[in-house]
mmCIF file of the N, C-alpha and C atoms, coordinates in Angstrom:
data_MODEL
# 
_entry.id   MODEL 
# 
loop_
_atom_site.group_PDB 
_atom_site.id 
_atom_site.type_symbol 
_atom_site.label_atom_id 
_atom_site.label_alt_id 
_atom_site.label_comp_id 
_atom_site.label_asym_id 
_atom_site.label_entity_id 
_atom_site.label_seq_id 
_atom_site.pdbx_PDB_ins_code 
_atom_site.Cartn_x 
_atom_site.Cartn_y 
_atom_site.Cartn_z 
_atom_site.occupancy 
_atom_site.B_iso_or_equiv 
_atom_site.pdbx_formal_charge 
_atom_site.auth_seq_id 
_atom_site.auth_comp_id 
_atom_site.auth_asym_id 
_atom_site.auth_atom_id 
_atom_site.pdbx_PDB_model_num 
ATOM 1   N N  . MET A 1 1  ? 11.248  66.451  32.374 1.00 0.00 ? 1  MET A N  1 
ATOM 2   C CA . MET A 1 1  ? 11.746  67.306  31.339 1.00 0.00 ? 1  MET A CA 1 
ATOM 3   C C  . MET A 1 1  ? 10.701  68.357  30.980 1.00 0.00 ? 1  MET A C  1 
ATOM 4   N N  . LYS A 1 2  ? 11.121  69.612  30.895 1.00 0.00 ? 2  LYS A N  1 
ATOM 5   C CA . LYS A 1 2  ? 10.209  70.692  30.536 1.00 0.00 ? 2  LYS A CA 1 
ATOM 6   C C  . LYS A 1 2  ? 9.920   70.648  29.040 1.00 0.00 ? 2  LYS A C  1 
ATOM 7   N N  . GLU A 1 3  ? 8.658   70.772  28.718 1.00 0.00 ? 3  GLU A N  1 
ATOM 8   C CA . GLU A 1 3  ? 8.264   70.813  27.310 1.00 0.00 ? 3  GLU A CA 1 
ATOM 9   C C  . GLU A 1 3  ? 8.105   72.245  26.820 1.00 0.00 ? 3  GLU A C  1 
ATOM 10  N N  . ARG A 1 4  ? 7.768   73.151  27.731 1.00 0.00 ? 4  ARG A N  1 
ATOM 11  C CA . ARG A 1 4  ? 7.563   74.562  27.385 1.00 0.00 ? 4  ARG A CA 1 
ATOM 12  C C  . ARG A 1 4  ? 8.196   75.442  28.446 1.00 0.00 ? 4  ARG A C  1 
ATOM 13  N N  . THR A 1 5  ? 8.638   76.602  28.033 1.00 0.00 ? 5  THR A N  1 
ATOM 14  C CA . THR A 1 5  ? 9.197   77.538  29.003 1.00 0.00 ? 5  THR A CA 1 
ATOM 15  C C  . THR A 1 5  ? 8.056   78.245  29.732 1.00 0.00 ? 5  THR A C  1 
ATOM 16  N N  . LEU A 1 6  ? 8.356   78.766  30.901 1.00 0.00 ? 6  LEU A N  1 
ATOM 17  C CA . LEU A 1 6  ? 7.368   79.522  31.657 1.00 0.00 ? 6  LEU A CA 1 
ATOM 18  C C  . LEU A 1 6  ? 6.886   80.731  30.849 1.00 0.00 ? 6  LEU A C  1 
ATOM 19  N N  . ALA A 1 7  ? 7.805   81.390  30.162 1.00 0.00 ? 7  ALA A N  1 
ATOM 20  C CA . ALA A 1 7  ? 7.438   82.542  29.341 1.00 0.00 ? 7  ALA A CA 1 
ATOM 21  C C  . ALA A 1 7  ? 6.448   82.153  28.243 1.00 0.00 ? 7  ALA A C  1 
ATOM 22  N N  . SER A 1 8  ? 6.664   81.015  27.587 1.00 0.00 ? 8  SER A N  1 
ATOM 23  C CA . SER A 1 8  ? 5.735   80.614  26.523 1.00 0.00 ? 8  SER A CA 1 
ATOM 24  C C  . SER A 1 8  ? 4.376   80.232  27.099 1.00 0.00 ? 8  SER A C  1 
ATOM 25  N N  . ILE A 1 9  ? 4.347   79.637  28.263 1.00 0.00 ? 9  ILE A N  1 
ATOM 26  C CA . ILE A 1 9  ? 3.072   79.317  28.917 1.00 0.00 ? 9  ILE A CA 1 
ATOM 27  C C  . ILE A 1 9  ? 2.314   80.604  29.215 1.00 0.00 ? 9  ILE A C  1 
ATOM 28  N N  . TYR A 1 10 ? 3.007   81.591  29.777 1.00 0.00 ? 10 TYR A N  1 
ATOM 29  C CA . TYR A 1 10 ? 2.376   82.868  30.111 1.00 0.00 ? 10 TYR A CA 1 
ATOM 30  C C  . TYR A 1 10 ? 1.867   83.578  28.853 1.00 0.00 ? 10 TYR A C  1 
ATOM 31  N N  . ARG A 1 11 ? 2.647   83.574  27.804 1.00 0.00 ? 11 ARG A N  1 
ATOM 32  C CA . ARG A 1 11 ? 2.286   84.308  26.583 1.00 0.00 ? 11 ARG A CA 1 
ATOM 33  C C  . ARG A 1 11 ? 1.227   83.601  25.742 1.00 0.00 ? 11 ARG A C  1 
ATOM 34  N N  . GLU A 1 12 ? 1.189   82.266  25.773 1.00 0.00 ? 12 GLU A N  1 
ATOM 35  C CA . GLU A 1 12 ? 0.369   81.520  24.822 1.00 0.00 ? 12 GLU A CA 1 
ATOM 36  C C  . GLU A 1 12 ? -0.826  80.780  25.398 1.00 0.00 ? 12 GLU A C  1 
ATOM 37  N N  . SER A 1 13 ? -0.867  80.561  26.702 1.00 0.00 ? 13 SER A N  1 
ATOM 38  C CA . SER A 1 13 ? -1.983  79.778  27.240 1.00 0.00 ? 13 SER A CA 1 
ATOM 39  C C  . SER A 1 13 ? -3.282  80.583  27.205 1.00 0.00 ? 13 SER A C  1 
ATOM 40  N N  . ARG A 1 14 ? -4.373  79.889  26.984 1.00 0.00 ? 14 ARG A N  1 
ATOM 41  C CA . ARG A 1 14 ? -5.683  80.532  26.905 1.00 0.00 ? 14 ARG A CA 1 
ATOM 42  C C  . ARG A 1 14 ? -6.007  81.277  28.201 1.00 0.00 ? 14 ARG A C  1 
ATOM 43  N N  . LEU A 1 15 ? -5.748  80.669  29.343 1.00 0.00 ? 15 LEU A N  1 
ATOM 44  C CA . LEU A 1 15 ? -6.053  81.292  30.627 1.00 0.00 ? 15 LEU A CA 1 
ATOM 45  C C  . LEU A 1 15 ? -5.301  82.604  30.807 1.00 0.00 ? 15 LEU A C  1 
ATOM 46  N N  . PHE A 1 16 ? -4.005  82.595  30.608 1.00 0.00 ? 16 PHE A N  1 
ATOM 47  C CA . PHE A 1 16 ? -3.229  83.813  30.826 1.00 0.00 ? 16 PHE A CA 1 
ATOM 48  C C  . PHE A 1 16 ? -3.541  84.884  29.777 1.00 0.00 ? 16 PHE A C  1 
ATOM 49  N N  . THR A 1 17 ? -3.880  84.465  28.574 1.00 0.00 ? 17 THR A N  1 
ATOM 50  C CA . THR A 1 17 ? -4.297  85.432  27.549 1.00 0.00 ? 17 THR A CA 1 
ATOM 51  C C  . THR A 1 17 ? -5.594  86.105  27.980 1.00 0.00 ? 17 THR A C  1 
ATOM 52  N N  . GLU A 1 18 ? -6.551  85.328  28.481 1.00 0.00 ? 18 GLU A N  1 
ATOM 53  C CA . GLU A 1 18 ? -7.810  85.894  28.973 1.00 0.00 ? 18 GLU A CA 1 
ATOM 54  C C  . GLU A 1 18 ? -7.578  86.843  30.142 1.00 0.00 ? 18 GLU A C  1 
ATOM 55  N N  . LEU A 1 19 ? -6.692  86.478  31.040 1.00 0.00 ? 19 LEU A N  1 
ATOM 56  C CA . LEU A 1 19 ? -6.448  87.313  32.214 1.00 0.00 ? 19 LEU A CA 1 
ATOM 57  C C  . LEU A 1 19 ? -5.830  88.664  31.859 1.00 0.00 ? 19 LEU A C  1 
ATOM 58  N N  . ARG A 1 20 ? -5.113  88.735  30.767 1.00 0.00 ? 20 ARG A N  1 
ATOM 59  C CA . ARG A 1 20 ? -4.508  90.006  30.346 1.00 0.00 ? 20 ARG A CA 1 
ATOM 60  C C  . ARG A 1 20 ? -5.474  90.896  29.570 1.00 0.00 ? 20 ARG A C  1 
ATOM 61  N N  . ASP A 1 21 ? -6.581  90.357  29.119 1.00 0.00 ? 21 ASP A N  1 
ATOM 62  C CA . ASP A 1 21 ? -7.552  91.102  28.324 1.00 0.00 ? 21 ASP A CA 1 
ATOM 63  C C  . ASP A 1 21 ? -8.758  91.457  29.197 1.00 0.00 ? 21 ASP A C  1 
ATOM 64  N N  . PRO A 1 22 ? -9.009  92.737  29.458 1.00 0.00 ? 22 PRO A N  1 
ATOM 65  C CA . PRO A 1 22 ? -10.130 93.097  30.333 1.00 0.00 ? 22 PRO A CA 1 
ATOM 66  C C  . PRO A 1 22 ? -11.508 92.974  29.679 1.00 0.00 ? 22 PRO A C  1 
ATOM 67  N N  . SER A 1 23 ? -11.580 92.827  28.356 1.00 0.00 ? 23 SER A N  1 
ATOM 68  C CA . SER A 1 23 ? -12.886 92.834  27.693 1.00 0.00 ? 23 SER A CA 1 
ATOM 69  C C  . SER A 1 23 ? -13.817 91.675  28.075 1.00 0.00 ? 23 SER A C  1 
ATOM 70  N N  . PRO A 1 24 ? -13.345 90.466  28.390 1.00 0.00 ? 24 PRO A N  1 
ATOM 71  C CA . PRO A 1 24 ? -14.309 89.417  28.741 1.00 0.00 ? 24 PRO A CA 1 
ATOM 72  C C  . PRO A 1 24 ? -14.751 89.418  30.212 1.00 0.00 ? 24 PRO A C  1 
ATOM 73  N N  . LEU A 1 25 ? -14.278 90.381  31.015 1.00 0.00 ? 25 LEU A N  1 
ATOM 74  C CA . LEU A 1 25 ? -14.689 90.415  32.418 1.00 0.00 ? 25 LEU A CA 1 
ATOM 75  C C  . LEU A 1 25 ? -16.196 90.564  32.517 1.00 0.00 ? 25 LEU A C  1 
ATOM 76  N N  . ARG A 1 26 ? -16.780 89.939  33.519 1.00 0.00 ? 26 ARG A N  1 
ATOM 77  C CA . ARG A 1 26 ? -18.231 89.956  33.689 1.00 0.00 ? 26 ARG A CA 1 
ATOM 78  C C  . ARG A 1 26 ? -18.624 90.708  34.956 1.00 0.00 ? 26 ARG A C  1 
ATOM 79  N N  . GLY A 1 27 ? -19.898 90.958  35.073 1.00 0.00 ? 27 GLY A N  1 
ATOM 80  C CA . GLY A 1 27 ? -20.433 91.626  36.255 1.00 0.00 ? 27 GLY A CA 1 
ATOM 81  C C  . GLY A 1 27 ? -19.932 93.051  36.386 1.00 0.00 ? 27 GLY A C  1 
ATOM 82  N N  . ARG A 1 28 ? -19.771 93.489  37.638 1.00 0.00 ? 28 ARG A N  1 
ATOM 83  C CA . ARG A 1 28 ? -19.319 94.863  37.869 1.00 0.00 ? 28 ARG A CA 1 
ATOM 84  C C  . ARG A 1 28 ? -17.947 95.124  37.285 1.00 0.00 ? 28 ARG A C  1 
ATOM 85  N N  . CYS A 1 29 ? -17.062 94.149  37.330 1.00 0.00 ? 29 CYS A N  1 
ATOM 86  C CA . CYS A 1 29 ? -15.723 94.343  36.752 1.00 0.00 ? 29 CYS A CA 1 
ATOM 87  C C  . CYS A 1 29 ? -15.812 94.588  35.258 1.00 0.00 ? 29 CYS A C  1 
ATOM 88  N N  . GLY A 1 30 ? -16.696 93.902  34.574 1.00 0.00 ? 30 GLY A N  1 
ATOM 89  C CA . GLY A 1 30 ? -16.869 94.096  33.146 1.00 0.00 ? 30 GLY A CA 1 
ATOM 90  C C  . GLY A 1 30 ? -17.441 95.452  32.799 1.00 0.00 ? 30 GLY A C  1 
ATOM 91  N N  . ALA A 1 31 ? -18.234 96.025  33.706 1.00 0.00 ? 31 ALA A N  1 
ATOM 92  C CA . ALA A 1 31 ? -18.857 97.330  33.478 1.00 0.00 ? 31 ALA A CA 1 
ATOM 93  C C  . ALA A 1 31 ? -17.995 98.481  33.977 1.00 0.00 ? 31 ALA A C  1 
ATOM 94  N N  . CYS A 1 32 ? -16.950 98.181  34.701 1.00 0.00 ? 32 CYS A N  1 
ATOM 95  C CA . CYS A 1 32 ? -16.152 99.206  35.367 1.00 0.00 ? 32 CYS A CA 1 
ATOM 96  C C  . CYS A 1 32 ? -15.249 99.970  34.403 1.00 0.00 ? 32 CYS A C  1 
ATOM 97  N N  . GLU A 1 33 ? -15.208 101.276 34.570 1.00 0.00 ? 33 GLU A N  1 
ATOM 98  C CA . GLU A 1 33 ? -14.351 102.115 33.730 1.00 0.00 ? 33 GLU A CA 1 
ATOM 99  C C  . GLU A 1 33 ? -12.870 101.947 34.061 1.00 0.00 ? 33 GLU A C  1 
ATOM 100 N N  . TYR A 1 34 ? -12.556 101.298 35.158 1.00 0.00 ? 34 TYR A N  1 
ATOM 101 C CA . TYR A 1 34 ? -11.166 101.056 35.542 1.00 0.00 ? 34 TYR A CA 1 
ATOM 102 C C  . TYR A 1 34 ? -10.673 99.656  35.194 1.00 0.00 ? 34 TYR A C  1 
ATOM 103 N N  . LYS A 1 35 ? -11.460 98.870  34.497 1.00 0.00 ? 35 LYS A N  1 
ATOM 104 C CA . LYS A 1 35 ? -11.084 97.472  34.247 1.00 0.00 ? 35 LYS A CA 1 
ATOM 105 C C  . LYS A 1 35 ? -9.764  97.323  33.504 1.00 0.00 ? 35 LYS A C  1 
ATOM 106 N N  . ALA A 1 36 ? -9.398  98.298  32.685 1.00 0.00 ? 36 ALA A N  1 
ATOM 107 C CA . ALA A 1 36 ? -8.138  98.199  31.943 1.00 0.00 ? 36 ALA A CA 1 
ATOM 108 C C  . ALA A 1 36 ? -6.923  98.406  32.833 1.00 0.00 ? 36 ALA A C  1 
ATOM 109 N N  . VAL A 1 37 ? -7.096  99.119  33.948 1.00 0.00 ? 37 VAL A N  1 
ATOM 110 C CA . VAL A 1 37 ? -5.964  99.374  34.835 1.00 0.00 ? 37 VAL A CA 1 
ATOM 111 C C  . VAL A 1 37 ? -6.047  98.583  36.138 1.00 0.00 ? 37 VAL A C  1 
ATOM 112 N N  . CYS A 1 38 ? -7.227  98.136  36.498 1.00 0.00 ? 38 CYS A N  1 
ATOM 113 C CA . CYS A 1 38 ? -7.401  97.398  37.754 1.00 0.00 ? 38 CYS A CA 1 
ATOM 114 C C  . CYS A 1 38 ? -7.700  95.922  37.477 1.00 0.00 ? 38 CYS A C  1 
ATOM 115 N N  . GLY A 1 39 ? -8.819  95.671  36.850 1.00 0.00 ? 39 GLY A N  1 
ATOM 116 C CA . GLY A 1 39 ? -9.206  94.300  36.514 1.00 0.00 ? 39 GLY A CA 1 
ATOM 117 C C  . GLY A 1 39 ? -9.792  93.518  37.661 1.00 0.00 ? 39 GLY A C  1 
ATOM 118 N N  . GLY A 1 40 ? -9.777  94.070  38.861 1.00 0.00 ? 40 GLY A N  1 
ATOM 119 C CA . GLY A 1 40 ? -10.280 93.330  40.009 1.00 0.00 ? 40 GLY A CA 1 
ATOM 120 C C  . GLY A 1 40 ? -9.374  92.158  40.348 1.00 0.00 ? 40 GLY A C  1 
ATOM 121 N N  . SER A 1 41 ? -9.694  91.491  41.412 1.00 0.00 ? 41 SER A N  1 
ATOM 122 C CA . SER A 1 41 ? -8.898  90.332  41.820 1.00 0.00 ? 41 SER A CA 1 
ATOM 123 C C  . SER A 1 41 ? -9.463  89.084  41.152 1.00 0.00 ? 41 SER A C  1 
ATOM 124 N N  . ARG A 1 42 ? -8.720  88.556  40.217 1.00 0.00 ? 42 ARG A N  1 
ATOM 125 C CA . ARG A 1 42 ? -9.162  87.345  39.524 1.00 0.00 ? 42 ARG A CA 1 
ATOM 126 C C  . ARG A 1 42 ? -9.137  86.143  40.462 1.00 0.00 ? 42 ARG A C  1 
ATOM 127 N N  . SER A 1 43 ? -8.225  86.145  41.440 1.00 0.00 ? 43 SER A N  1 
ATOM 128 C CA . SER A 1 43 ? -8.171  85.019  42.378 1.00 0.00 ? 43 SER A CA 1 
ATOM 129 C C  . SER A 1 43 ? -9.382  85.031  43.311 1.00 0.00 ? 43 SER A C  1 
ATOM 130 N N  . ARG A 1 44 ? -9.795  86.202  43.783 1.00 0.00 ? 44 ARG A N  1 
ATOM 131 C CA . ARG A 1 44 ? -10.999 86.266  44.631 1.00 0.00 ? 44 ARG A CA 1 
ATOM 132 C C  . ARG A 1 44 ? -12.238 85.892  43.830 1.00 0.00 ? 44 ARG A C  1 
ATOM 133 N N  . ALA A 1 45 ? -12.320 86.360  42.584 1.00 0.00 ? 45 ALA A N  1 
ATOM 134 C CA . ALA A 1 45 ? -13.462 86.006  41.736 1.00 0.00 ? 45 ALA A CA 1 
ATOM 135 C C  . ALA A 1 45 ? -13.539 84.490  41.571 1.00 0.00 ? 45 ALA A C  1 
ATOM 136 N N  . TYR A 1 46 ? -12.403 83.879  41.280 1.00 0.00 ? 46 TYR A N  1 
ATOM 137 C CA . TYR A 1 46 ? -12.376 82.429  41.101 1.00 0.00 ? 46 TYR A CA 1 
ATOM 138 C C  . TYR A 1 46 ? -12.710 81.703  42.406 1.00 0.00 ? 46 TYR A C  1 
ATOM 139 N N  . GLY A 1 47 ? -12.137 82.159  43.511 1.00 0.00 ? 47 GLY A N  1 
ATOM 140 C CA . GLY A 1 47 ? -12.388 81.505  44.793 1.00 0.00 ? 47 GLY A CA 1 
ATOM 141 C C  . GLY A 1 47 ? -13.840 81.577  45.224 1.00 0.00 ? 47 GLY A C  1 
ATOM 142 N N  . ALA A 1 48 ? -14.501 82.690  44.936 1.00 0.00 ? 48 ALA A N  1 
ATOM 143 C CA . ALA A 1 48 ? -15.888 82.878  45.366 1.00 0.00 ? 48 ALA A CA 1 
ATOM 144 C C  . ALA A 1 48 ? -16.903 82.266  44.405 1.00 0.00 ? 48 ALA A C  1 
ATOM 145 N N  . THR A 1 49 ? -16.569 82.220  43.113 1.00 0.00 ? 49 THR A N  1 
ATOM 146 C CA . THR A 1 49 ? -17.568 81.807  42.129 1.00 0.00 ? 49 THR A CA 1 
ATOM 147 C C  . THR A 1 49 ? -17.161 80.619  41.278 1.00 0.00 ? 49 THR A C  1 
ATOM 148 N N  . GLY A 1 50 ? -15.856 80.316  41.239 1.00 0.00 ? 50 GLY A N  1 
ATOM 149 C CA . GLY A 1 50 ? -15.378 79.277  40.337 1.00 0.00 ? 50 GLY A CA 1 
ATOM 150 C C  . GLY A 1 50 ? -15.184 79.786  38.916 1.00 0.00 ? 50 GLY A C  1 
ATOM 151 N N  . ASP A 1 51 ? -15.380 81.091  38.724 1.00 0.00 ? 51 ASP A N  1 
ATOM 152 C CA . ASP A 1 51 ? -15.234 81.722  37.405 1.00 0.00 ? 51 ASP A CA 1 
ATOM 153 C C  . ASP A 1 51 ? -14.178 82.814  37.506 1.00 0.00 ? 51 ASP A C  1 
ATOM 154 N N  . VAL A 1 52 ? -13.057 82.630  36.837 1.00 0.00 ? 52 VAL A N  1 
ATOM 155 C CA . VAL A 1 52 ? -11.947 83.574  36.921 1.00 0.00 ? 52 VAL A CA 1 
ATOM 156 C C  . VAL A 1 52 ? -12.301 84.934  36.306 1.00 0.00 ? 52 VAL A C  1 
ATOM 157 N N  . LEU A 1 53 ? -13.326 84.994  35.464 1.00 0.00 ? 53 LEU A N  1 
ATOM 158 C CA . LEU A 1 53 ? -13.708 86.253  34.812 1.00 0.00 ? 53 LEU A CA 1 
ATOM 159 C C  . LEU A 1 53 ? -14.903 86.938  35.484 1.00 0.00 ? 53 LEU A C  1 
ATOM 160 N N  . ALA A 1 54 ? -15.396 86.391  36.578 1.00 0.00 ? 54 ALA A N  1 
ATOM 161 C CA . ALA A 1 54 ? -16.519 86.994  37.305 1.00 0.00 ? 54 ALA A CA 1 
ATOM 162 C C  . ALA A 1 54 ? -16.068 88.261  38.030 1.00 0.00 ? 54 ALA A C  1 
ATOM 163 N N  . ALA A 1 55 ? -17.028 88.980  38.567 1.00 0.00 ? 55 ALA A N  1 
ATOM 164 C CA . ALA A 1 55 ? -16.730 90.199  39.319 1.00 0.00 ? 55 ALA A CA 1 
ATOM 165 C C  . ALA A 1 55 ? -15.958 89.867  40.598 1.00 0.00 ? 55 ALA A C  1 
ATOM 166 N N  . ASP A 1 56 ? -15.096 90.787  40.993 1.00 0.00 ? 56 ASP A N  1 
ATOM 167 C CA . ASP A 1 56 ? -14.374 90.671  42.262 1.00 0.00 ? 56 ASP A CA 1 
ATOM 168 C C  . ASP A 1 56 ? -15.397 90.872  43.381 1.00 0.00 ? 56 ASP A C  1 
ATOM 169 N N  . PRO A 1 57 ? -15.661 89.854  44.187 1.00 0.00 ? 57 PRO A N  1 
ATOM 170 C CA . PRO A 1 57 ? -16.736 89.964  45.182 1.00 0.00 ? 57 PRO A CA 1 
ATOM 171 C C  . PRO A 1 57 ? -16.454 90.944  46.317 1.00 0.00 ? 57 PRO A C  1 
ATOM 172 N N  . TYR A 1 58 ? -15.216 91.349  46.515 1.00 0.00 ? 58 TYR A N  1 
ATOM 173 C CA . TYR A 1 58 ? -14.904 92.256  47.616 1.00 0.00 ? 58 TYR A CA 1 
ATOM 174 C C  . TYR A 1 58 ? -14.624 93.678  47.177 1.00 0.00 ? 58 TYR A C  1 
ATOM 175 N N  . CYS A 1 59 ? -14.793 93.971  45.904 1.00 0.00 ? 59 CYS A N  1 
ATOM 176 C CA . CYS A 1 59 ? -14.593 95.335  45.428 1.00 0.00 ? 59 CYS A CA 1 
ATOM 177 C C  . CYS A 1 59 ? -15.802 96.175  45.833 1.00 0.00 ? 59 CYS A C  1 
ATOM 178 N N  . ALA A 1 60 ? -15.548 97.289  46.497 1.00 0.00 ? 60 ALA A N  1 
ATOM 179 C CA . ALA A 1 60 ? -16.627 98.159  46.966 1.00 0.00 ? 60 ALA A CA 1 
ATOM 180 C C  . ALA A 1 60 ? -17.000 99.236  45.957 1.00 0.00 ? 60 ALA A C  1 
ATOM 181 N N  . TYR A 1 61 ? -16.216 99.373  44.901 1.00 0.00 ? 61 TYR A N  1 
ATOM 182 C CA . TYR A 1 61 ? -16.477 100.444 43.940 1.00 0.00 ? 61 TYR A CA 1 
ATOM 183 C C  . TYR A 1 61 ? -17.679 100.114 43.064 1.00 0.00 ? 61 TYR A C  1 
ATOM 184 N N  . GLU A 1 62 ? -18.547 101.102 42.871 1.00 0.00 ? 62 GLU A N  1 
ATOM 185 C CA . GLU A 1 62 ? -19.673 100.954 41.965 1.00 0.00 ? 62 GLU A CA 1 
ATOM 186 C C  . GLU A 1 62 ? -19.302 101.609 40.641 1.00 0.00 ? 62 GLU A C  1 
ATOM 187 N N  . PRO A 1 63 ? -19.243 100.845 39.555 1.00 0.00 ? 63 PRO A N  1 
ATOM 188 C CA . PRO A 1 63 ? -18.863 101.417 38.266 1.00 0.00 ? 63 PRO A CA 1 
ATOM 189 C C  . PRO A 1 63 ? -19.705 102.642 37.917 1.00 0.00 ? 63 PRO A C  1 
ATOM 190 N N  . GLY A 1 64 ? -19.020 103.663 37.432 1.00 0.00 ? 64 GLY A N  1 
ATOM 191 C CA . GLY A 1 64 ? -19.690 104.891 37.027 1.00 0.00 ? 64 GLY A CA 1 
ATOM 192 C C  . GLY A 1 64 ? -19.918 105.895 38.138 1.00 0.00 ? 64 GLY A C  1 
ATOM 193 N N  . SER A 1 65 ? -19.495 105.588 39.351 1.00 0.00 ? 65 SER A N  1 
ATOM 194 C CA . SER A 1 65 ? -19.780 106.487 40.470 1.00 0.00 ? 65 SER A CA 1 
ATOM 195 C C  . SER A 1 65 ? -18.731 107.573 40.676 1.00 0.00 ? 65 SER A C  1 
ATOM 196 N N  . PHE A 1 66 ? -17.600 107.495 39.989 1.00 0.00 ? 66 PHE A N  1 
ATOM 197 C CA . PHE A 1 66 ? -16.575 108.532 40.122 1.00 0.00 ? 66 PHE A CA 1 
ATOM 198 C C  . PHE A 1 66 ? -17.106 109.796 39.457 1.00 0.00 ? 66 PHE A C  1 
ATOM 199 N N  . PRO A 1 67 ? -16.983 110.960 40.110 1.00 0.00 ? 67 PRO A N  1 
ATOM 200 C CA . PRO A 1 67 ? -17.641 112.173 39.607 1.00 0.00 ? 67 PRO A CA 1 
ATOM 201 C C  . PRO A 1 67 ? -17.014 112.820 38.370 1.00 0.00 ? 67 PRO A C  1 
ATOM 202 N N  . TYR A 1 68 ? -15.906 112.330 37.856 1.00 0.00 ? 68 TYR A N  1 
ATOM 203 C CA . TYR A 1 68 ? -15.262 112.945 36.702 1.00 0.00 ? 68 TYR A CA 1 
ATOM 204 C C  . TYR A 1 68 ? -15.058 111.919 35.586 1.00 0.00 ? 68 TYR A C  1 
ATOM 205 N N  . PRO A 1 69 ? -16.135 111.495 34.925 1.00 0.00 ? 69 PRO A N  1 
ATOM 206 C CA . PRO A 1 69 ? -16.032 110.404 33.952 1.00 0.00 ? 69 PRO A CA 1 
ATOM 207 C C  . PRO A 1 69 ? -15.151 110.726 32.747 1.00 0.00 ? 69 PRO A C  1 
ATOM 208 N N  . ARG A 1 70 ? -15.139 111.975 32.279 1.00 0.00 ? 70 ARG A N  1 
ATOM 209 C CA . ARG A 1 70 ? -14.305 112.301 31.117 1.00 0.00 ? 70 ARG A CA 1 
ATOM 210 C C  . ARG A 1 70 ? -12.825 112.196 31.448 1.00 0.00 ? 70 ARG A C  1 
ATOM 211 N N  . GLU A 1 71 ? -12.461 112.628 32.639 1.00 0.00 ? 71 GLU A N  1 
ATOM 212 C CA . GLU A 1 71 ? -11.066 112.543 33.052 1.00 0.00 ? 71 GLU A CA 1 
ATOM 213 C C  . GLU A 1 71 ? -10.631 111.087 33.195 1.00 0.00 ? 71 GLU A C  1 
ATOM 214 N N  . VAL A 1 72 ? -11.508 110.266 33.746 1.00 0.00 ? 72 VAL A N  1 
ATOM 215 C CA . VAL A 1 72 ? -11.209 108.842 33.886 1.00 0.00 ? 72 VAL A CA 1 
ATOM 216 C C  . VAL A 1 72 ? -11.040 108.205 32.518 1.00 0.00 ? 72 VAL A C  1 
ATOM 217 N N  . ALA A 1 73 ? -11.921 108.526 31.592 1.00 0.00 ? 73 ALA A N  1 
ATOM 218 C CA . ALA A 1 73 ? -11.839 107.959 30.243 1.00 0.00 ? 73 ALA A CA 1 
ATOM 219 C C  . ALA A 1 73 ? -10.524 108.342 29.583 1.00 0.00 ? 73 ALA A C  1 
ATOM 220 N N  . ALA A 1 74 ? -10.112 109.590 29.731 1.00 0.00 ? 74 ALA A N  1 
ATOM 221 C CA . ALA A 1 74 ? -8.854  110.032 29.132 1.00 0.00 ? 74 ALA A CA 1 
ATOM 222 C C  . ALA A 1 74 ? -7.667  109.300 29.744 1.00 0.00 ? 74 ALA A C  1 
ATOM 223 N N  . LEU A 1 75 ? -7.684  109.114 31.037 1.00 0.00 ? 75 LEU A N  1 
ATOM 224 C CA . LEU A 1 75 ? -6.575  108.429 31.707 1.00 0.00 ? 75 LEU A CA 1 
ATOM 225 C C  . LEU A 1 75 ? -6.525  106.948 31.360 1.00 0.00 ? 75 LEU A C  1 
ATOM 226 N N  . THR A 1 76 ? -7.663  106.288 31.354 1.00 0.00 ? 76 THR A N  1 
ATOM 227 C CA . THR A 1 76 ? -7.655  104.852 31.074 1.00 0.00 ? 76 THR A CA 1 
ATOM 228 C C  . THR A 1 76 ? -7.382  104.578 29.604 1.00 0.00 ? 76 THR A C  1 
ATOM 229 N N  . GLU A 1 77 ? -7.801  105.445 28.704 1.00 0.00 ? 77 GLU A N  1 
ATOM 230 C CA . GLU A 1 77 ? -7.492  105.266 27.281 1.00 0.00 ? 77 GLU A CA 1 
ATOM 231 C C  . GLU A 1 77 ? -5.991  105.388 27.040 1.00 0.00 ? 77 GLU A C  1 
ATOM 232 N N  . SER A 1 78 ? -5.334  106.287 27.770 1.00 0.00 ? 78 SER A N  1 
ATOM 233 C CA . SER A 1 78 ? -3.899  106.464 27.565 1.00 0.00 ? 78 SER A CA 1 
ATOM 234 C C  . SER A 1 78 ? -3.104  105.240 28.050 1.00 0.00 ? 78 SER A C  1 
ATOM 235 N N  . THR A 1 79 ? -3.648  104.484 28.980 1.00 0.00 ? 79 THR A N  1 
ATOM 236 C CA . THR A 1 79 ? -2.947  103.279 29.456 1.00 0.00 ? 79 THR A CA 1 
ATOM 237 C C  . THR A 1 79 ? -3.120  102.120 28.495 1.00 0.00 ? 79 THR A C  1 
ATOM 238 N N  . MET A 1 80 ? -4.122  102.176 27.630 1.00 0.00 ? 80 MET A N  1 
ATOM 239 C CA . MET A 1 80 ? -4.393  101.085 26.691 1.00 0.00 ? 80 MET A CA 1 
ATOM 240 C C  . MET A 1 80 ? -3.494  101.170 25.463 1.00 0.00 ? 80 MET A C  1 
ATOM 241 N N  . ARG A 1 81 ? -2.827  102.288 25.246 1.00 0.00 ? 81 ARG A N  1 
ATOM 242 C CA . ARG A 1 81 ? -1.986  102.455 24.043 1.00 0.00 ? 81 ARG A CA 1 
ATOM 243 C C  . ARG A 1 81 ? -0.660  101.795 24.192 1.00 0.00 ? 81 ARG A C  1 
# 
């Protein structure tokens, strides 16, 4: 017998709540200006480190290396609203 719906598990569980919030990401993912729209691969982070909030080990992007930081900030801020 089901005690909780899948929707309530997704909305209320600590793990899924953390996965939807980019602020606790660590390493390069935590420093990345795209974390609100990308977030890196949480499954690869977990598989490589055992920490679902660690940096995506296969991401080649170096945070801050995109040549138009103001444009990126404007675009990523608009996705957070």
